[in-house]
C-alpha positions as CSV (number, residue, x, y, z in Angstrom):
1,M,-95.5,-6.9,83.2
2,E,-96.4,-3.5,82.2
3,R,-95.1,-2.6,78.7
4,N,-94.1,1.1,78.8
5,N,-91.9,1.3,75.7
6,I,-92.3,3.9,72.9
7,T,-91.6,2.7,69.4
8,L,-90.9,5.3,66.7
9,I,-91.9,4.1,63.2
10,G,-91.6,5.9,59.9
11,M,-89.8,6.1,56.6
12,P,-86.0,6.1,56.4
13,G,-84.8,9.6,56.9
14,S,-87.7,10.5,59.2
15,G,-85.5,10.9,62.2
16,K,-86.4,7.8,64.2
17,S,-82.9,7.1,65.6
18,T,-82.1,10.8,66.2
19,V,-85.4,11.8,67.6
20,G,-85.4,8.4,69.6
21,V,-82.1,9.3,71.4
22,L,-83.3,12.7,72.6
23,L,-86.8,11.4,73.5
24,A,-85.2,8.7,75.6
25,K,-83.0,11.3,77.4
26,S,-86.1,13.5,78.0
27,L,-88.0,10.6,79.4
28,G,-85.1,9.0,81.4
29,Y,-85.7,5.8,79.2
30,R,-83.1,3.6,77.4
31,F,-82.8,3.9,73.6
32,L,-82.6,0.8,71.3
33,D,-81.8,1.0,67.6
34,A,-83.2,-2.2,66.0
35,D,-80.9,-1.8,62.9
36,L,-77.9,-2.1,65.2
37,L,-79.2,-5.2,66.6
38,I,-79.8,-6.8,63.2
39,Q,-76.1,-5.8,62.3
40,Q,-74.7,-7.4,65.5
41,R,-76.8,-10.5,65.1
42,E,-75.7,-11.0,61.5
43,G,-72.1,-9.6,61.7
44,A,-72.7,-7.4,58.6
45,L,-74.0,-4.0,57.7
46,L,-77.7,-3.6,56.6
47,Q,-76.7,-3.0,53.0
48,K,-74.5,-6.1,52.9
49,I,-77.4,-8.2,54.4
50,L,-79.7,-6.9,51.7
51,E,-77.2,-7.6,49.0
52,Q,-76.5,-11.2,50.3
53,R,-80.2,-12.2,51.2
54,G,-82.4,-9.9,49.2
55,V,-85.3,-7.9,50.4
56,E,-87.4,-10.8,51.6
57,G,-84.4,-12.4,53.5
58,F,-83.7,-9.1,55.1
59,L,-87.3,-8.7,56.2
60,D,-87.2,-12.2,57.7
61,V,-84.0,-11.3,59.8
62,E,-85.6,-8.0,60.8
63,E,-88.9,-9.6,61.9
64,A,-86.9,-12.3,64.0
65,V,-85.0,-9.6,65.7
66,I,-88.0,-7.5,66.6
67,R,-90.0,-10.5,67.8
68,D,-87.2,-11.3,70.2
69,L,-87.3,-7.8,71.7
70,D,-88.0,-7.8,75.5
71,C,-87.6,-4.4,77.2
72,T,-89.3,-1.8,79.4
73,R,-88.9,2.0,79.6
74,T,-87.2,2.0,76.3
75,V,-87.5,4.1,73.2
76,I,-87.3,1.7,70.2
77,A,-86.3,2.9,66.7
78,P,-86.7,0.1,64.3
79,G,-85.9,0.2,60.6
80,G,-88.4,1.8,58.3
81,S,-89.4,-1.7,57.0
82,A,-90.3,-3.0,60.4
83,V,-94.0,-2.6,59.5
84,C,-93.7,-4.8,56.4
85,R,-94.0,-8.0,58.4
86,E,-97.2,-8.4,60.6
87,G,-95.3,-10.4,63.2
88,G,-92.8,-7.7,63.8
89,A,-95.4,-4.9,63.7
90,R,-97.7,-6.7,66.1
91,R,-94.7,-7.3,68.5
92,L,-93.9,-3.6,68.5
93,K,-97.5,-2.8,69.5
94,E,-97.3,-5.5,72.2
95,L,-94.2,-3.7,73.7
96,G,-95.9,-0.3,74.1
97,L,-97.0,2.8,72.3
98,V,-96.2,3.2,68.5
99,V,-95.6,6.7,67.3
100,Y,-95.5,7.4,63.5
101,L,-93.1,10.2,62.6
102,H,-94.8,11.3,59.4
103,V,-92.5,13.2,57.1
104,P,-93.8,14.3,53.5
105,L,-92.2,12.4,50.5
106,E,-90.7,15.6,49.2
107,E,-88.9,16.2,52.5
108,L,-87.6,12.7,52.6
109,E,-86.3,13.0,49.1
110,R,-84.4,16.1,50.3
111,R,-83.1,14.3,53.4
112,I,-81.9,11.0,51.8
113,R,-78.9,11.3,49.6
114,N,-77.4,7.7,49.9
115,I,-80.5,5.8,49.0
116,T,-78.6,2.9,47.3
117,T,-76.0,2.3,50.1
118,R,-78.1,3.2,53.2
119,G,-79.5,-0.3,53.8
120,I,-83.1,0.5,52.8
121,A,-85.2,-2.6,52.1
122,M,-86.4,-1.8,48.6
123,A,-86.5,-4.0,45.5
124,P,-84.2,-3.2,42.5
125,G,-85.9,-0.5,40.4
126,Q,-88.1,0.9,43.3
127,T,-88.1,4.4,44.0
128,L,-88.4,6.2,47.4
129,A,-91.9,7.1,46.2
130,D,-92.8,3.5,45.6
131,V,-91.6,2.6,49.1
132,Y,-93.5,5.4,50.6
133,A,-96.7,4.5,48.8
134,A,-96.4,0.9,50.1
135,R,-95.5,1.7,53.6
136,E,-97.5,4.7,54.4
137,P,-100.8,2.8,54.9
138,L,-98.9,0.4,57.2
139,Y,-97.5,3.1,59.4
140,R,-100.9,4.5,59.8
141,K,-102.3,1.1,60.6
142,Y,-100.0,0.2,63.4
143,A,-99.4,3.7,64.9
144,D,-101.2,4.7,68.1
145,L,-100.2,8.3,67.5
146,T,-99.1,10.2,64.5
147,V,-96.7,13.2,64.7
148,E,-96.3,15.5,61.6
149,V,-92.7,16.3,61.0
150,A,-92.7,19.5,59.0
151,G,-89.9,20.2,56.5
152,G,-88.1,22.8,58.6
153,N,-88.7,21.1,62.0
154,A,-85.7,21.1,64.2
155,L,-85.0,17.9,66.1
156,E,-86.0,19.6,69.4
157,Q,-89.3,20.6,67.8
158,T,-90.0,17.1,66.7
159,V,-89.2,15.8,70.2
160,A,-91.4,18.4,71.9
161,A,-94.3,17.4,69.6
162,V,-93.9,13.7,70.5
163,L,-93.8,14.5,74.2
164,A,-96.8,16.7,73.8
165,R,-98.7,13.9,72.2
166,L,-97.6,11.5,74.9
167,G,-99.3,13.8,77.4
């Protein structure tokens, strides 16, 4: 079966879900937010899962949910930590094209105000810069395409940039 999905990867605050919805509308695709699937499966918010199971336990759940994905003509927005486990990252590549929405760290720091309650998989004491440094090479490793999201980019500009890169 042809895998014609598009997965948007990137840091929390990079716009994966928001851009994903608009991209899906533009392409006539469905939209899937993997974080919502995790919450449905676990019956708890992401932050609660992190508090109860810790980062490693959360990453286990996230990887299992991603490995179970089976869809076509869908824009997939996984959590920012989806690339932290090879099994999940490989599954996203099997499902179709992986697009990295690259947002500079300074812009992410401006965008994310609720870092401690947002459900971001980060160890106690880690900063957003630490998470960025650890994940950036993984995003680049697994991405088929990288789209630069400039600080002032409107959502429509980012969607247009993704569509342009898709050809």
